[in-house]
Legacy VTK file of the C-alpha trace (Angstrom):
# vtk DataFile Version 3.0
C-alpha trace
ASCII
DATASET POLYDATA
POINTS 138 float
87.947 98.570 130.277
91.612 97.459 131.324
90.653 93.624 131.452
93.175 92.195 128.950
94.888 89.409 131.756
91.366 88.504 131.873
91.479 86.532 129.296
94.174 87.200 127.461
94.199 84.809 124.458
90.950 86.545 123.420
91.889 89.722 123.528
95.245 89.410 121.466
92.983 87.619 118.961
90.695 90.846 118.763
93.922 93.145 118.617
95.700 91.049 115.858
92.304 91.320 113.919
91.981 94.788 114.247
95.510 95.636 113.249
95.122 93.899 109.678
92.288 96.114 108.698
92.788 97.570 105.512
92.993 101.138 106.446
91.885 102.268 110.033
95.142 101.355 111.600
93.981 103.583 114.999
91.440 100.930 115.394
93.963 98.548 117.184
95.960 101.533 118.865
92.835 102.048 120.106
91.951 98.423 121.760
95.438 98.353 122.391
94.918 101.447 124.913
91.530 100.886 126.041
92.268 96.835 127.088
95.479 96.814 127.480
97.499 99.769 128.646
96.094 100.701 131.576
95.785 96.862 133.053
98.131 96.213 135.616
97.803 92.662 135.658
99.159 92.495 132.220
102.161 95.318 132.756
103.246 92.369 135.722
102.870 89.489 133.462
105.701 91.015 130.710
108.973 91.069 131.472
111.605 93.948 129.971
113.687 92.698 126.346
116.543 94.035 124.892
115.423 94.249 121.088
118.239 96.179 119.029
116.682 95.533 115.775
112.852 97.002 117.003
114.751 99.907 118.824
116.432 101.034 115.156
113.185 100.046 112.889
111.316 101.919 115.122
113.433 105.246 114.439
113.386 104.534 110.310
108.859 104.286 111.088
108.920 107.875 113.151
111.595 109.550 110.434
109.128 107.930 107.632
106.252 109.690 109.841
107.848 113.140 110.454
109.512 113.465 106.753
113.257 113.389 108.765
115.424 111.578 111.038
114.289 110.730 114.287
116.144 110.193 117.427
114.571 107.184 119.178
115.654 107.474 123.526
113.907 105.992 126.435
113.761 102.601 124.481
111.583 99.994 126.950
110.144 96.772 125.558
108.218 94.457 127.378
107.771 90.802 126.363
104.258 88.234 127.214
105.812 85.150 127.327
103.934 82.296 126.080
102.080 84.971 123.516
104.826 86.436 121.168
103.983 89.485 122.374
105.846 92.875 122.535
104.971 96.366 123.478
106.410 99.122 124.964
107.478 102.801 124.652
110.055 105.976 124.219
110.466 109.230 122.931
111.240 110.516 119.834
112.804 114.302 120.755
110.057 114.944 122.640
107.482 113.079 121.530
105.796 109.652 122.549
106.693 106.517 120.686
103.810 103.699 121.912
104.442 100.325 119.742
103.417 96.667 120.119
104.548 93.634 117.908
103.237 90.016 117.170
106.141 88.082 116.622
104.421 85.260 114.738
102.485 87.427 112.178
105.428 89.758 112.588
103.117 92.848 112.621
103.423 95.467 114.530
101.960 99.073 115.281
103.465 102.284 115.921
101.800 105.475 117.353
104.071 108.789 117.417
102.274 111.375 119.150
102.150 114.755 118.501
102.737 114.109 114.916
103.855 115.886 112.163
100.087 118.183 112.191
99.450 117.399 115.798
98.018 114.602 116.570
99.077 111.451 116.570
100.872 109.768 113.627
100.328 105.349 113.450
101.415 103.885 111.478
101.704 99.649 110.901
105.166 98.033 109.944
107.096 94.486 110.032
110.473 93.502 111.209
110.842 90.515 109.247
110.998 92.334 105.575
114.137 95.144 107.512
117.760 94.951 108.527
118.156 93.313 112.038
115.158 90.734 111.511
112.898 89.568 114.405
113.400 90.455 118.209
113.438 87.395 119.245
116.980 86.832 117.956
117.843 90.148 119.447
LINES 1 139
138 0 1 2 3 4 5 6 7 8 9 10 11 12 13 14 15 16 17 18 19 20 21 22 23 24 25 26 27 28 29 30 31 32 33 34 35 36 37 38 39 40 41 42 43 44 45 46 47 48 49 50 51 52 53 54 55 56 57 58 59 60 61 62 63 64 65 66 67 68 69 70 71 72 73 74 75 76 77 78 79 80 81 82 83 84 85 86 87 88 89 90 91 92 93 94 95 96 97 98 99 100 101 102 103 104 105 106 107 108 109 110 111 112 113 114 115 116 117 118 119 120 121 122 123 124 125 126 127 128 129 130 131 132 133 134 135 136 137
């Protein structure tokens, strides 16, 4: 648990594989929370990154999950240099937003808690096909 920093390349590949599962996106969320979220060495290697396109996209994903417009606040994105990986958090009208995104595969995951029915809404997303493009360009 929380050992991603011990072998980042391996753990990022495992996270990518889980993110690509056909239907169970929660596998990726669980893996991220277990291996990355509490790993201080991993967090310390990351650098703050402004990403307006990612912020905008998360607002649209949250709105779709909740069935109504959602304002994203307290957005914080962190970039892991050398790996093309971003992750972070935000708030959406009192709900917690967690996300991660792989630049090379243009795939990410957002979790919104509590969701529409009280649990966690989990959604995959792509940024390249969205207005604003890749977060590296911001």
